[in-house]
C-alpha positions in Angstrom: -24.3 -22.1 4.6 -21.6 -20.3 6.7 -24.0 -19.8 9.6 -24.7 -23.5 9.5 -21.0 -24.5 9.5 -21.0 -25.8 5.9 -17.7 -24.3 5.0 -16.8 -26.6 2.1 -20.0 -25.5 0.4 -19.1 -21.9 1.1 -15.7 -22.3 -0.6 -17.3 -24.1 -3.6 -19.9 -21.4 -4.0 -17.3 -18.6 -3.7 -15.0 -20.3 -6.2 -17.8 -20.4 -8.7 -19.0 -16.8 -8.0 -16.2 -14.9 -6.3 -18.1 -11.7 -6.1 -20.3 -13.2 -3.4 -17.3 -12.5 -1.2 -18.0 -8.8 -1.5 -21.2 -9.2 0.4 -20.8 -7.2 3.6 -23.1 -7.2 6.5 -24.2 -10.8 6.6 -24.4 -10.6 10.4 -25.8 -7.8 12.5 -22.3 -6.5 13.1 -21.7 -6.4 9.4 -19.2 -9.3 9.3 -18.2 -10.7 5.9 -17.7 -14.4 5.1 -14.0 -13.9 5.7 -14.7 -12.4 9.2 -16.9 -15.4 10.1 -14.4 -18.0 8.9 -11.6 -16.4 10.9 -13.7 -16.0 14.0 -14.7 -19.7 13.8 -11.1 -20.8 13.4 -11.7 -22.2 9.9 -8.0 -21.9 8.8 -8.4 -24.1 5.7 -11.5 -22.1 4.6 -9.7 -18.8 5.1 -6.7 -20.0 3.1 -9.0 -21.2 0.2 -11.1 -18.1 0.3 -8.0 -15.8 0.2 -6.7 -17.8 -2.7 -9.9 -17.0 -4.6 -9.7 -13.4 -3.5 -6.1 -13.0 -4.6 -7.0 -13.8 -8.1 -9.5 -10.9 -8.3 -8.5 -7.5 -9.7 -9.8 -5.8 -6.5 -8.5 -8.3 -4.0 -7.3 -5.6 -1.5 -10.9 -4.3 -1.3 -12.3 -7.7 -0.6 -9.8 -8.6 2.1 -9.9 -5.1 3.7 -13.7 -5.1 4.3 -14.6 -3.9 7.8 -17.3 -4.8 10.3 -19.2 -2.3 12.5 -16.2 -2.1 14.9 -13.9 -1.2 12.0 -12.2 -4.6 12.2 -10.8 -6.4 9.2 -10.5 -10.1 9.1 -6.8 -9.6 9.9 -7.7 -7.9 13.2 -9.6 -11.0 14.1 -6.8 -13.4 13.0 -4.4 -11.4 15.2 -6.8 -11.7 18.2 -7.1 -15.5 17.8 -3.3 -15.7 17.1 -3.5 -17.8 13.9 -0.2 -17.2 12.1 -1.3 -18.9 8.8 -4.4 -16.7 8.6 -2.3 -13.6 9.4 0.2 -14.5 6.7 -2.4 -15.1 4.0 -4.5 -12.0 4.8 -1.6 -9.6 5.2 0.0 -11.2 2.1 -2.8 -9.8 0.0 -2.6 -6.4 1.5 0.2 -5.6 4.0 -1.2 -2.2 4.8 -3.8 -4.0 6.8 -1.1 -4.7 9.5 -1.5 -1.1 10.6 -5.1 -0.6 9.7 -6.9 0.9 12.6 -10.3 -0.2 13.9 -12.9 2.2 15.5 -10.8 2.1 18.8 -7.6 3.0 16.9 -6.2 -0.5 17.3 -4.3 -2.4 14.6 -3.9 -6.1 14.1 -0.3 -5.7 15.4 -1.4 -4.0 18.6 -4.2 -6.5 19.2 -1.8 -9.5 18.8 0.3 -8.0 21.7 -2.8 -7.1 23.8 -4.1 -10.7 23.6 -0.6 -12.2 24.1 -0.5 -13.8 20.6 3.3 -13.9 20.4 3.6 -15.8 17.1 1.1 -13.6 15.4 2.9 -10.5 16.6 6.2 -11.8 15.3 4.7 -12.8 12.0 3.1 -9.4 11.5 6.2 -7.5 12.7 8.3 -9.4 10.2 5.9 -8.7 7.4 5.8 -5.0 8.5 9.6 -4.8 8.4 9.6 -5.9 4.7 7.7 -2.8 3.6 9.9 -0.1 5.2 8.8 2.8 3.0 5.0 2.3 3.6 5.4 2.1 7.3 8.1 4.6 8.0 5.9 7.3 9.5 5.7 7.6 13.3 1.9 7.4 13.6 2.0 3.7 13.3 3.8 3.5 16.7 0.8 4.9 18.6 -2.3 2.7 19.0 -5.8 3.1 20.5 -7.5 6.2 21.6 -4.9 6.8 24.4 -1.9 6.8 22.1 -0.4 3.6 23.6 2.7 2.0 22.2 3.2 -1.8 21.7 5.0 -1.8 25.1 1.9 -0.3 26.8 -0.2 -3.1 25.3 2.1 -5.8 26.4 2.2 -4.4 30.0 -1.6 -3.8 30.1 -2.3 -7.3 29.0 0.3 -8.8 31.4 2.1 -10.2 28.4 5.5 -8.7 29.0 6.9 -12.2 29.5 5.2 -13.8 26.6 8.4 -14.4 24.7 9.9 -16.2 27.6 7.2 -18.9 27.4 8.1 -19.9 23.8 11.7 -19.0 23.7 14.0 -21.8 22.6 16.7 -22.3 25.2 19.8 -24.4 24.7 20.0 -27.3 27.2 23.2 -26.0 28.8 21.5 -22.6 29.5 18.4 -23.7 31.4 18.6 -21.3 34.3 15.3 -19.3 34.7 17.1 -16.0 35.2 19.2 -16.4 32.1 16.2 -17.5 30.0 14.3 -14.5 31.2 17.2 -12.1 30.5 17.8 -13.6 27.0 14.1 -13.3 26.2 13.9 -9.7 27.4 17.0 -8.8 25.3 15.6 -10.5 22.2 12.3 -8.6 22.7 14.0 -5.3 23.1 16.1 -6.0 20.0 13.0 -6.7 18.1 11.3 -3.6 19.5 14.3 -1.5 18.7 14.3 -2.7 15.1 10.6 -1.9 14.8 11.3 1.6 16.2 14.1 2.2 13.8 11.9 1.0 10.9 9.1 3.4 11.8 11.2 6.3 13.2 
């Protein structure tokens, strides 16, 4: 059904028998139904499936399933930049925000790498709510090269991504001032993240 795009039938079937969601490896890369729904941008389906999952006693296990690349559905949601999907997936298990795939990348780092500003902000805010869990310094290094979030932003040419979506008051519409304010806001956000983890 999922492979044929019949997502409403998938949701109905999973609602009737939620343990079908535990089936891993329904594609050659071992994607789950949740991976497929996220990849295809099926926001409504993801929200409905996670609602079913959240009612299960082992909900974290279901939402944390990984494909061959070690990616959870949250990794994929961060790559596509869908904030609603990021919220509902991380809402079930916030530890997935810093779950590493086979390349050592987390959903947080992938959101930056792919320039998904709103997903990055969403995940960062959720990360900051759970200070104790994420206080160790290892969460600041990502990938096989030990890159930081700043490395990812620079490597992806997304160091100005906040400027694009930054709300600017009408009387402060000068490009230099907008750029400066955006950089300061990004650095403040980054500083808060460093304080949280450090």
